[in-house]
Structure formats: C-alpha cells, structure tokens
Residue, then its C-alpha position, 0 to 999 in steps of 0.5 A: m441568425n433569424l428566427r427560423t434558423l434558431f428554431g431549426w437548431s433548437l429542434l435538432f438539439s432537442s432530438l439529439l438529447m431525446g435520442c440519447d435519452r432513448q438510447e440510455a433507457f433499457p429496454n427500449r426495443p424488443i427482447t428475444l428469448v432463444c430457446p434450444w428446444s422445439p415448439g410445444g415442449g416443456t421448455d418452450q412453454v416455460s419460455r413463452q410464459m416468461a416472455y409473456f410476463l416479461e413483456a407485461e412487466l418491462g413494456t416492451p415486446c418479448t419473443v421466443i425463437n426456437a434454435t433447435g439442433g445438436q442435442g441443444v448445442t445450437g440454441h445454447r450457442r446462439g443465446m449465450m454467444a449473442r451480442p451482450d446488449g441485454y436484448t438477447i436472453a438465453v434459455v438454458t437447461f439441464e444439457l448445458n452441464t452435459l454437452h461439453h463433457q460429451s465433447l459436443t461443445t466447449l460451452t459451459y455454465e462459465d460462459m454466461i451470466p446467470l439470471i435466474s432458474v425457474n424450474e427444477d424437476a427431479a427424476a424418479i424411478w417408476v414401476p407398474a403399480e402391480s410390481p413386486w418391487q416396493t422399494l429401491d432395495d428390492l430392486v437392487t436385490d433383483i438387479k444383483s441376482k440377474p444382471g443384465s436381464l432387466t430393461a429401463s427407459g425414459t429417453a434416448t441413450g445419453g439423455a438426461w433420464h439415462l444419465a439420471f438412472a445410470g448415476w443411481l446404479q453407480s451410487a448403488g454399487l452396481e455396474t452401469a450396464a447392470v440394467k439395459w437401457i432401451p432408447k425411447g423418444g421421450a417419457d411418454p412412449s417410455i411409459q406406454e411401453l412400461m404399461s404394456g409390459g415391453i420394459d421393466l421400469v421407467c426413469c423420468s421426471l415427476p410431472e411427466a408421470k403425474q397423470y398415471y401416478g394420479r390414476g394409480e397406474l404407476r408407483a415411484l420407488g424413489v425421487m432423485a431430489e434433495e428433499t421431499v417434493p411437494g405434491f409428491e410427499d409420499i415418495k421417498t428420496m434416494r437419500e432417505q433410502d441410503y442412496d446418495w444420488v441427486l439429479i434434477g432437470w432444471r430450466g433457467f435464463a441467462v445473458p451473454p458475458g459482457t452485458p452491462k451490469d445495469r441491464v442485467d439488474v433490470l432483467r433479474t429484478a423483473m424475473q424475480k417479480i414474475v416467479r414470485g407471482e407479483v406480475v399478474v395479467e388478467e388474473d394469470s401469474f407465472p406460478k399459477f401457470m407452472d402449478q396447472r402444467g405440473f412443473n415444480n416452481r423452485w427458483r433460484t437467484s443468480d448466485d444460488f443458480h451458479e453454485f447449483l450449476a457448479r455442483n451439477d457440473q462436477s457430479l455429471g462430469k464424473l459420471l460422463n467420464s467414467e469408464a462405465f458410462a462411456s462403454l454404453a456409447e461405444g459404437a454409437v454414431g455421434p454428430y461429429d462423425f459426420p464431418m469425418m465421413l464427409g472428409i473421407l468421401l471428399s478426399g477419396l473423390a479428389i484423390a481418385q481423380v488424381v489417379i485417373a489423371r496420371r493414368t490418362q497421361t499421354p506417352a510423352m508424359t510417361d516417358q519422364k525420368i523416374g524420380e521426376t515429379s509431373t507438373t502438368p495442369e491435370n495433376i496441379s488441378s487434382s492436387i487443388n481438388v484435394l485441398f479444395g475437398l478438405g476445405m469444404v470439411l473445414l467450412y462444415i465444421l465452422l458453420a454447421e451449427t449456424v447454417g444447418f446440415l441441409i443448407l450447408t451440405a447442399g451448398l458445399l456439395v454443389l460447389f465441390l461437384w462444380r469444381l470436379g467439372t460437373k455442370l451446375t444444373s447437374a450438380a444442383a440436382i445431384s445435391i437435392i436428391l443426395v443430401p436429403l437421403v443422407y440426412y434421413l440416414f443419419a438423423v432419422i435412422l441412426r438418430v444423429p442430432l445433426p444441426r438444423g441452423w437457419w432451417g430450425v429457426 
C-alpha cells in the first residue's frame, strides 16, 4: 500500500468517525415548533419567543410553523405525531383537554411527552365599571330572578371562555343556559360589545381585558384561578367567594412519544433556563417579554405539567359530557358533518346514474324475466360509481387534516366528475367554482372549522 492510498483510507475513516459524532450530537440541525394557531395571536407570539431563545441556547436554528385548522386539531396532530427525534416540538394549548371530549380527535395529553408549560392565564367574569353587580353573589341573584334574560360572550360557542363560563354557572347551581351565550370572534370584539351595551357581561382572560381594566372601564367580579393573580391582587378568586371552579387557559411544549430520553432532557433543561430568565439576548429575556405583553409567567416542570393536564382533562370532560352543556351545541354544524353531507351527495349522484341507466335500457334489456339481475356494462359501471363515491368520502376523512379542505375536496370532485364522464377541463372548471362556494358556506357563514392543511402552512 503506497502513501497516497494510506492517506485516502485514513481520510475516509476520519470522516466516518466525524459523521458518527455529528449524528450522536443533539441538536445538529434545525428544530421546528408546530403552532396550532394563526400568526400574530398570543400562542404564536409565545411560540416565536421560545424559538428565539431556544435557538440562542442550543446554537441551532429554531423556526415556528403555523398549522391551523380544525379548532386546533391540525396543529396538535402534526406536532404530536411527528417523527420522534427531538427535532419537532409540539406547541400544545388548552384545547388539548377539550378536543377529544368533543369527538374532534382521538388525541389526548397522554399522546405526548410534556416538556414544560410556560403560561397560565385564568378566565375572569367582567362587567362595565358602572354595573350594579359588585360581587358574584349579586350576579347569581339577578340570574335566578330572570333566567335566560342576561347575555354573555367572550369567544365562539364551545370555545375556552364559553366552557369557563358554563362551568362557573354549574358550580353556582345554575343551568348552563341560564345566561344566553352570544358567540363572538374573540375577547376584544366581545368587550367592545359589552362597552356599547350590546351584552351584559364578558368572560375572558385577565391579559385580554387588562387595558380596559387599567383605565377603569371594566370591573372583574371574580377570577377562575387557584390563587390570587400577581398584578390583579384586588380581584378575588372564585373559591374565595365560595364557588369551587377553576379554569385556566394554558400554553406549553411537548414532543412525540418515543423521543429518546437524552434528547428530551436537553430540551427540558434548555426551556427551564429560558423561563427562569437565565438565557439573555441583547438584554431581553423570556420573562421580560411575558411581563411586557401581560402574559402570566407561571410555568410548570414536566411532571407538574402532566398532573395539571390530568386534572384539567377530568374537570373539562365532566363539563363537556354533561347534558346541560351538550344541549347548547344541539343543532350546530360541526366539522365532521361535512363528510357526511359529501357522502350523501356523491352517493346520491351515483345512485341517480343507476336509475337513469336502468330507464334508458333497450327493449331487449327490459324483456328479461322478473327476478333476473341485469349485468349490463351500464349497470356494472353505475355500481362501481357508487363505490367510487363512497371511496371519495373515506379518502376525505383520512386525508382532510393533512391536505386541507380546499385542495383535497377540489381534487376529489374533479376525479368523481371525470369518473361520471365529464371532461377533465369541465370538471376542473366546476371544481374551481363550486369548492370555494362550499368553503364559504361552511367556514364563513356557518363558522365550521374546516381543516386548512397544506394551505394553512
């Protein structure tokens, strides 16, 4: 072996060793945080700050992807079911404790490895500063005297603050429908409606009403926290007023089951340093950001976080599965009503084709003896179309969360129309016109949370 060959083998061996070392090191490539909510919102802001300081602490790029849709199902599913290698972190929120109780997903808090929770904002009941109600007892007395006449808001029907308010009503011995809930797009439009006299009270978090409270425009009758909230010391908790009800909107981070323990430990350690304010970049820190934006900086270690989730899941499950709360959603259109309607529509089209094919049979065909089954090509094709339509529905159910409503439905409709004999160009034109109209009907008018999938990313 000459010197040149020996040098080549040595270089190759060294490269392999270095490659092994790089593979063993963690992290050695970018980390992705999957946020289930839209850019600009509170969860997105907290996620991006965590990514910013995590990148500084770990020395590797950290980016946030907003995977929205399905009331949070899409993002939670994508983050919690990612490859368990530590390079995908799921941003998890309050809705993880409610979605499976609402039959929107099978995912629960048990389907993840909790890293840390970083934020807890308790819900509170707000009234105008000039309201005659000074305490929760005053409000309860008024509700009992005229049930169903008062109105409240804070979010959409079935949202976090609706659950919070409904739970408090039950803890006060009142019917869930004793106060009419007016669905709104969030806390701010609800507060605006309250200030204009359109509704009687609002249920939302402390930070969301902070500016109005600071200006003396709103008064809080009680907060649904376990203990007095720093910065809002003059607001009594529900328990201090003899109402045993706590509901806290929270945000945290987790990784998929099966993620190696050593990588989980690296992420947990880094995040704990960040929330303690030990990671500083240009005089900024994570706690400083939280304080400036009005977010509560209460954080929990992984074990405490898991116990917290278990308690929340139990209390919210009891509420969501109660007959009183279920009656509020009666008649509402949900995200899984669409595939049912799609199945009925496609099956109806296919069955109609079978009927038409039978009616257009030749005289020779109709002379068959009674009881004989027709096996003409037309009938065979029509039967296949029925199965084809049902297959489209199954594909929608399996792929909707990943691909998204607009893209998947457009593709399925083109395939189905082509199967029925429509030219591809005509099928595409029909799809381009019809699918956005259906999306507008369900997502905008009926406010059904249809999955955005790839479109949302």
